[in-house]
N, C-alpha and C positions, 0 to 999 in steps of 0.2 A: 722900248713899247711905249707907248703914249694914247690917251685916253678924247673921246672928243667926245661935244658933245651929250655928257655924259654917260655913252655908252664903254661895254665892256671891252677891254682887247681883243683881239683875234686870239682866240682856241685852236692853238696848232698841234695841240693834242688827240684831241678824240677820248676815245677809249685804251690809246697806247698799244693796241695790237692783243687787247682782253677786252675784247666785247662781252655782254653779260647775254646768255643763255636768253635767246630771247623765249623761248617755250609758247613759243606760238600753239594755237589751238588743236590736239587729236597730234602731238606728233607730226606737226610739220616742218618740214625742213628747209621752208620759203613760204613767204607771202610774197605770191605776185597782184598788184596793184596796178589798173587800166583807169586814167583819166584821162575824159575827152573834155576839152578847152570848148567850150562853145563865147565865141567871142562876135561872133556875126550880127554886125550892127551898133558895136560896142568900138569900131575901130574908127581912128581918124574920118571924119569926113565933114567939110565945110556944113552942110546939110544939119550935119548935126554942135553948131555952131561953133566949129575945131577950125585952127586958121590955117590948113593946109591938108591936104588928102594923106589917105593913110600910105605907107613906106615901111611896112613889118610885115613877112610868111607870107608871101602872096608868093605865086607862077613869074612873076616878076622881081629877075633878082636885080637890086639895085636901085629900085623902083623913082623914081623923081618924087618930092615934093609939090602940088599943084595945092594955089592959092583960089583954085576951082575946084567944080566937080570933077572927080580922073573917074569916067567912066567904063575903063576897062578896070580896074583897081573896084571898083565897088561889082560887078557883078563878081567877081570872084571870090569874093566876099562870099554873094549872094551862095554863090555856089553850095558854101556852106547850112546855110540853115533851109535851103531846096530842095538839096538832096543830100549832101553828104553825112547829115545830122542821123537824118530816116534810116540809115542805110546803116549804120552804127549803131541806131538804139534797134537797128529790127534783128541784127544780129546777134547779140546783146539777147535780147528777148527769145529768141529762139533758144538759146544754148542754157540761159537761167542760171546768167554772172550778173555780177555784181559791177557797177559802175559808179566812177564819181569825177562829178560835172563841176570844172573849176570855170563858174560861168561870172560873165560881165553882167553888173546886175541892170544899166541900161539895153543889152542883147537881150536878157530876157524880156524888159518891159517892150521893146519894139518887135519880139517872138513868141505873140502868147501859146500861137497853135502849138509850139513847143515849148513850153511853160510849162502848157498841162501837162503834155505828155509825160517830162520830165518826173512832175507831183505823182500823177498818175500812177508813170512806174514802178517810186520808192524809191530813183536815186538816188546817192549822195551827193546835194549839191552844195558845193562850196564857194566861196564868194570869191571872184577872181578883182574887186573893184569896182569904181565907179562905171571905169570905161577905158579902155583896151590902148593907154599909152605910158610916155615916162613918167614918172613922177620925183627923179631922178633929182631936177632942178626946184621942185614944190615948194614952194615957202611951208611950212609946220605947219601955221592953221588951216592953212589952204588943203592941203592932205589930209589934213583931222575932218573939214567937211566933210569933205566928198567921201572919206570913210565913214562916218556916219551917215551919207546920204544912200551909197552903198548897202549896209546894212540895213540898214531901214526899208529901205525900197526893197529887197529880196523879200525882208519878213510880211512883208504887204505880199509881194506876188504869187511867195510859198507855200503861207500861211504857216510858217516858226521860224524860230531864228534860224540863222546856220551857228555853224560851231567852228568850221576852219575856215581856214583864209590863204592867200596864195595871188599877189600881188601881180610874177611876174617881171615887171617891170620898176622894182620896188624904190626904195629910197633911204638914207640912216635913219629913218626918224619912222620908220612904217615899225619898228618893230616893238618900238614905245611906243606907239600910238595906239595899235592893239592890242595893251596892257588896259589901257583901256575902259578896255568891252569886257567885259566878266562871260559874257555868250561864248567868246569866243577859246576854246582851249587848245589848241597847236594853229603854227602856220604852216607856209612849206617852201617860206621866200627861201630856200638854202641847201645846198649841192652835196655840201661835204659828207657825204656817209651811207651805210649802208643799211644803215640803223634808226630809230630812233632817240632824242636824246634830250633832257633837260635845258634849261640854261637859267641863270638868275636876272631876271630884268629888269632893269630900276622904272622906280617907276611914284608917284605921286606918296606910296605910305613905307615907302625904300623903294624891297628890294621882295620879287615874289617869284616863283616857280615856271616858267615856262612850256612847254614842250614844242620841238621840233619834228614834226614830223616829215625829212627828207624830199626832195625830190628828183625829178633829171632832166637831163638837154642833151643828155647822147643817145639814150635808146628812146626818142619821141623822135617822130615824124617830120621835127621842125625841120632838121635836116637833108631836108627832101627839094622847101627851100634855099639852101646853101651851095653855093658853086662846088663844095666842098665836101659836102653833102653825101646823101644816099644819090643814087641818078637813077634805081629802080627797085620794086618791089622785092624783085633774092635777095639785092644786097640788105635788107633794112630786115628780112626774116632772118637771115643768115647772121645778120650781129643781134639780134633778139635771140636768137636762137643760145650762141656763144656765149652771150651775158648769162639767161638763163643756168645752163649747165655749168657754167662757174662756178653759179652759187647754189645750187641744189647739189651739187655735190662738195662745197664748203658747208652747207649743212645737218652732212651729217651729223658735223658736233657743233657747228658756231650757225647755227639759222641767222638767217638776214631776212631782208624784203627786198622786192625790184618794182621799179615803178616802173609804169609801159607811160607814154606823152600821146596824146594824138589831139587832132586837129580836127574838125566838119572840115575844112575847106582842102585839107590834105590827104588825110585818108582815106575822105570821102570817094575820093579820084577812083572811078572802077581797077586802073590799071593798080594802084599800090593797098586798095581794099584787099586784093586777094592773097597780099602777104601776111597783112591783121589775121583773116580768116586763118591760113596755113601755120600760123603761132599758135591760135587762139587751139586748134587739131592739138596743136605737140607741148602745151600746158596740160591740157585735158587727157594727154593720154599718158601721167604720170600721178604716181599715186605722193602722197603728203606733201602735198601743194596747196594752200591757204586763197584761193583768190577773193580778195576782199575788201573793201572799203578804205579810205582812209580816215573816215570815221569809225573803224571796228578797230583800225591799227592803232590808230590813237586812243580809244577805249581798252584796248588791249592794254598798253604800256603804260596808264595810270594804274590801274588793278592790279598788275607780274609786277612795275619798275615804277615803287612812287618818290616823286624826288630824293625824298630823304636815305632810298638807298640806291639814287643812281651814281 
């Protein structure tokens, strides 16, 4: 194996079958974490100065990129900000459950009513980048500039610095650029574990510990937008239930975390939303479950599993 661009080689070992006991609060067997992605208004759109329309995560599988307005695509994203987000926020409010928001900075900027509601409800707001676009081939300096713009805009809109980051369509440079920002205590651009873990991240000062709180693309409603994913709500519920049951059973001796990824324009549709409600009922019917935000999980890991002990 070799290193590229000064980054560590891949870690295929992880906890090597002997993960630390998470020691979740009140002896919980599982930490369950719900993420609502708010991307509506941050997607590719020529009105935003982008070269083409959005092609990703909509009701149109294999959508074509137009170098003009794509009216159907725009309206499908707008469903998320006009209807879907409120359906989800109201449900979590009624149940008094915490929620983490992966928020695109420009999406919040274009939706002040949503931003106001998220701040008022004191939801955990994580920076999801400046725009909902691919960063894989973006030059390092341009990505650095967009990251700084995103973090500054998020602080301006929410009234405080954000502590977590998730690009979603990140680049090989993203994590190193995050190391330049002291307010960021973790990122979630990783899908390879059931527990948080520390990495030694190269930076200008040498190396520093950096926390990863893994995310998910399987227990995620984005699979409704794939021809190989969920076709209806019952499939989604059953997959979430099976994942929960496996981790809950393991949690008797080795507690884990479970992330559930949601999107306003996807799970916010009535026929899919019923599956989410059914799963929330199922989770709330169990004891020894910690429904937490990603910020709470990160802070717990820092306090209970600091890097020198990792």
